[in-house]
N, C-alpha and C positions, 0 to 999 in steps of 0.2 A: 299515327302519324310518322314521317321518314322526311329525313332531310337530307337533299342530294346539293353536292357542290361540286359539280361535273367540269366548271372551269369558273369564274369570279364570281356572281352571284350566286346565293343559296335558292336555292328550290324544296318548296313543302310539298309534300304527297302525303292525303289523306282519302277516306272514303267520305261520301255525300249519304246520311240517313236514309235509309230505303223509302222512309215515309215522306222525306222531302223531293226526294225524287219521285214519289207515284202523283203527290200533290202539284208539281211544277207541271209533270207532262200531263194530268189533267187539262190543268189550266190550259196549257197550251192546246193541247186536240180542242177545247170548246173556242179557243180563241180563231181557231183556224175557219171554223165555220162560223164564226159572226163578221158578216160583210164590213160593218162600218166600225166595229172594235178593233178588225184587223188594221183598218187605213189609218185610224188613231194612232195606234200601238206600234204602226211600222218603223222601225229603226235603222232601215237600210242605207238611208243616206248619209249617216252618219257612219257607218264602218267600212272596214276595208274590202271587205268580202264579195266576190261572184259569187251569190248562193242564191236559192228559192227565194228563201226568208228570213227575216231577222226580227223577232220581237223584243221591246226593251217590258220588262216587268215593272207592274204599278206598283211603286213602295208600300202602298198599305196591304197588296196580297204580299209582297215579298216579306212583309213583317210578321204576316199572321201565319205564314207556310214555316215560319223558323228560319227561313232564308238568312237573312238579315243576322241573327243571332249566329248561325253556325258561320259566316264569314268572319263574324267578330271574333268567335272563339279561332279559328283558325288563325287570324291575322294575328291575333295574340300570341298564341304560341309559336309562330312563325318567326316574328321579329324575336320574341325571348328568346329562343332555340341561337338565332343567327346572329343577336349583338348581345343577349344577356340584360336587355333594358326593356322595363314594360310601358307598354303603350296605354296611355288614358284617355286615347281619342281614337274614334272608328267612325267615319261617315263616309255611309256610301254614296258615291256619285251618280252610278246608275248600273243596271246590270241586266244581259240580255242572253236571248236563247237565241242559236242559229242553226237552221234547217238548210242542211249540205245533200244535196244528191250527187250520182254519178254525175263526174267529169266537171263538176264545180268545184271551186279552190279560194282559199285565205291567204292574198300574198303576204310577205313578210312586211310586218306592221308592228308598231308598238301602241301603248296606252298611254292616256293621261292621268292624272290622279298621283298617287304615291306607291298604292301597290295594286295587282293584278290578278288574275288566274283566270283558267280555263279546267272545264272538267267535262262529263260526258252522261248523257241522259238515256240515250239509244241508241244502238249501233245495228248497221245492217248486219247480215250472214255471212259476208263477203266483203274485202274489199278489190278484189280482183287480184291482177297478176300482170307481169311484163308482157308487151307486145313481143318480144323478143327470148330467146331460151336464155337465162342468165344465171343457169346452174343453182348454185345453195345461198347465192344474193337473195335478199329480202326486200321485198315489195316496198315502197314509201306510202303507197298511195292509202289516203285516210290517216296518217301519221299528224302527229304534232310533233314540231320541231323547234326548238328553244335554240336561239342563236345568239352570239358572243363573241365579241374579238373576230381573227382571224387562225384560219390552223398553223399550229406551231408545234414544234416538240414538247411533247407533255402536254397540249392544248389541245382539244378536238374541235373546239368551238361551236360544237353542234349537239346538243341532247334530243334524241329523239324518243317519243313516245309512245307506245303503241297503244291504242284506246282501249279500254277496259270499263264496264259498266259501271257508274257510281264514282270512278278516280277521279279525284280532282288534284289541281296542283298552284299553288300561291307562288308568284314571283315578282320582283320590280316591276313597275309600271315602265320602263324603259327598255325593257330585254324585249328583245325583237325576237316575232314567233312565226311560223306560217303551217298552214295545212296543204297537202298536195291532194288533186284529186283522185277518187276511188273510180273504179269501173266496175262492170260485170251486174248490176243489180238496180233493182228501180228502189230499194228499202231506203232510209233515211237516218243518217248519220246525225243526230240530235245534241248538240253542246250547249255549255253556261259558262257565261263570263260576265268580268265585273271589274271595276273602277272604285280605289276607294281613296280618300285620305287618311292619314293617322299625324301623331305628334310632329310637328314641321321642327320642333329640335333634334328628335330621332331621324327623320329622313336627310334632312339638310347636314351633312357630314362633314361641309366645310365650315358650319357655325362656330366650331371651335377653332378651328386651325388660326395659325400665328402668321 
């Protein structure tokens, strides 16, 4: 695990165990083929993305595959390393998988709950390139961008994450983030996110204010 602090809020970087990645991917691959279940677990109306599909994970499956325990452990370590406080509560509100293909995107948005996160379950072989020649500049298609505040001296305001299979990031619910569209392939960019509640007295930094 690593803790990043590129601007105000700290960000935890970790890796999803391969067993959990395989379990969730298998679950989604089966779900895609089940028309009735696919409609039942469609989560698109609740989310900001303009993407092919977004599926909410069933709580029982999330527990059985080890996903809830993984998120709880990540959240515990994230808060401990960020605040030196130990959470006693981790309540998963929801977790969902996003199936994104070329020219699709997730606009700048934030989540509910107290803490959130996003990571990568499947990646295309390429994200494409600029339409124009941009020299050595890196194309942002398919990247996860965390946004806080505005560009100032010694504050970049945006932390860009180049997707790597299995990598997962935890951050405060209010932290705005966006994913730019990619191009040049019909392959899938599959990600997973969550919202959760922790101890109110730890999250509410104004509770002890004078």
